[in-house]
N, C-alpha and C positions, 0 to 999 in steps of 0.2 A: 252483491243479493239483502235485503231487506229480510231480518230471520222475526218470526211472528213466534214469542214467546209459547203462544195456546198450543203452537204444531207439536214443541217441543216435550217431551218426555222427562222429564226432570229425574235420572235414576238418583242423583244426589240427595235432593232433596225425604225420597223415599226413606234411603237408607238412611239418614239419621235417624226418622222416626220408626224404623227397622231396630236400629242399634238402641233408641231411647230404649225399647222394649226388652230388649235384650239385657241392660243393665238392670231394669227392673229384677228381669227372670235370676240375674244372677244375684243382687242383695236379698232376694226369699228365699234361695238354696244357700245360701250363705247360712242367715239367721235358723232356716229349720234342721240344716243339718252340722253347720259347724265347719262343712268345706267350700272351699273356691272351685268353682268348676275351671277343669283347666286344660287347654287345646297344643298338641305336641306337634309340634312340626320338623318336618326333615327334609332335610337339604342336602343331597347332593351335587358335588362337586361347584363349579366357581363361575358359574352362570352368572351374568350380571343383574338379565330381566328377572331370573329366577330368585335372587337374591331380592332386588327389589321390594318384589311381591310376595314372599316370606315378611320382610320388615313390614310391609303394611298392616301384612296380618297379624301380626304381634303389636303392632301399635295398639289395633281395634281393637285389640283382647285388653290390652290395657285400657281403655277410654272405658270400658265395659264393666271393670274391674275382675276381670276375668285372668286367670294365671297362662303365662305360657313357658313352656317347656321346648329350646329351640334344640335342635341334634343337625349338626353340621357333619360332615362324613366326606371322604376328601375322594375325588371325581374316578380314580381306579377302585372305587368298591364293587365286592361282587355282590351278584343277586343273594346269596348264602350269608354273608355278613349282614347285607340288608334286612334281608328277611328275618336273620337273627334279631335283630335291632327295635324291628315290628310287634316283635313274641314280644319282647321284655316290655315295650309301651300295653300293647295289650293286656298285660298279664297284671299292669299296675292300675290297683285300683283307683290310686290318686290320680289317672290320666282319662279323660270321659272323652275327648275326640282326635282323633291322630291324622293330620293330614301330612299326606307325601306329597311336597312338590314336583310337579312335573312338568315339562317332561326331565324325564333323568336318562344318563348319558349311558348310550351304549358301550355294552352287551348288554347292562341290568335286562332282565327279564320283569318287566314292569309290571306284566300283568299276576307274574305271582308275587309279587312284591302286594299289588292291589288286595289280591284275593287273602293276604296273611291279615289282614285287616278285620278283627272282629267286625258282626252286622251293625252292632250299638254302638259302634265308634267312630265307623262311617260316614263323619260327620261332611266328607265331600263328595261321599255319593257315589264312591268309584268301583265298589264291587258288584260281581257278577248278580248276586243274591242280592243287592240294592235294585239294581237296573230289572231284575225281573220281576220283583217287588212292583217297581213304577210300573210297568207294562201292563202288570193285573191288577193296577190301583187300588195295590195295598197301601198300609203304612210304611214308611219310609223314611230317610232322610236323603231327600233327592240331591242327586248334581247341582252343584248350586247355581251355574248360570243360567240352568233351565227352569229351574226352579225361582230364581230372581227374574227373568224374564215374565213368569205366568203373576210374579205379584205387581211387578208393572204394567201386565193388560189389566189386571184386577182393577189396580189405582185410576187406570183410565177409562175404566168403562167401558170397555172392547170387551163384544159381542161375542163370543168363542162358537156358542150353542149354534149348529149349522153352518158356521166360515168356512170359508176353504181357504187353509195355510198351506205355501209351501216354505219345507224349511231346505235349506241349502246346507248340507255339510252332515256327515254321516259317523260322528265322533261318537265312541261309546258314551261320552261323558260331559256331551252335548247335544250332537243334532239327533241322536234314537232315544235318549232318556225325554229331549226336549217333542221331539211327535208323540212320543207315547205322551206324556203328560197333556198335551193339548188333545189328542184322541179322547182320552180321560174326560176333557172335558166337552167333549158331543164335538169337536170340529173335525172336517172332513181332509186329509193331512195330505200332502205330498213328501216323499223323501226322498231330496233330490240331493247331485255332490256334482263339483267339477266337471265329470265327465259327462253328465248327464246330457242326451239329446233334445235338442226341440227347448233350453234351457226357457231361455227368452220368453218364449209364448207358453210356456208353464208359470212362470211368475208373473206375465201379465194378466192369467186371471185369477189373480190371489188376492182374498180380502186382506189377511196379515203373511208379509215374507220376513224370514229369522234370515241374515244371514251370518253364517258361521264358518265359511268356507277357507281361511286362513290367504286370501290374496287380496291386494289394497286394490280398494275399488272393483270389484271384482261385479258386482250389478249394479247395473249401467239402468242412469233416470226415466231412459226411454221405455228401458223392460215395466214400471211401476203404472199401477192404471192410479185412475184418479180415486182417491178417497181411502183407497188401503194404507194399511196402517205396517211401517218399518221400523225393523230390528234390525239395529246393526251390531252383532258379540262378535264383530273382529276388531282386532287390534295391531297395528301393523308401526313401523317404523313412523315419527314423524307425525303422530297422532291423528291416524288415519285408519277406518275402520274399513268393511267390507263392500261396502255402500260406498256410492259414489252423492254423497251429501248432496253434493249441488244442483247435480240433478236430480236429484228424489226427491228433494224438498218442497218443489213447485204441487207435484201430484199425489201426494201424500196429503192423508190429514193427519195424520201422529207420525213421528218421528225419532228415534235416540240419538243422540248427537254421542262423537268420539273423541274426544273423553266425557264422560259426565253424564252418561247413559246406563249400561250395563253392568261395566264396571263394577263401579259402586254399588252397586247389587251383589253380585255374586260375594265380596267378601262379608258383606251385611248378613245372608243367608248364610254364610259360613259359620259365623259367630252365633247367630242365635242358634244356629243346628245346635251348635255345641250346649249351649245354655240350656236346650231343649234334651240334649242326650245325657248330660251330667243329672237333670232331675229324674230322668226315669230310670238311673244309676242309682239314686239317693233314695230314691221314694219319695219325692217329692213332689206332688201336685202341681205344673204351672198351668196359668190359663192356655 
């Protein structure tokens, strides 16, 4: 298959520009307040993939001059212990953003943990307060993957006003905020999941398809209508997304690769939102 670069939505290139902007914000905050924007990452257990993601996020912090505080807890950590740790970080004025790497090991009550994060430090967009504000179209630090997807759509001049979008995946940190962001941009949205009946026929009518279902190559090329924009927010073992890329590439007008599409934007939005959170907490006006 011959790849036409004009069809690919380059998340890596856009993420670099977002991080350059975040670096400028960090420098302005440091000059104005004498404080360095700081992201605290909390990792529970020894899941290799989670540890890799946390390292990547900490590296991006360093790249923009931001401070990173790493909290690593054993897999047998209780909900009460983790909540107490989050409360310590929430009370620390030197910490401006808090990220709890998910998934957390069972039987930790992840919702109880997430709800301990104050909204002003919820730079990963995981609390019910954040989701509620997004649904209502109010200012909030949005869930990073949906927010990164919105930036990609904007970058590639995808018209959302009046477009029909199908979002496949209903998680509270991806599918549901994604649908809300699209609705707030005046798209018409159907929120689906792996058990949705007649899913292929729904997808075939979509101008924009966003796959976040967590199953490799779940969305088939034959489901994609000609000219549709295809966003693959999945990542599975072997650098495989939730969309059958080979099948969807031909009919799509734009499509995200895996890797190099949505993933880099997720981390870039986390870093950028941490800089914004620091600016708000320290009273430094940012562009």
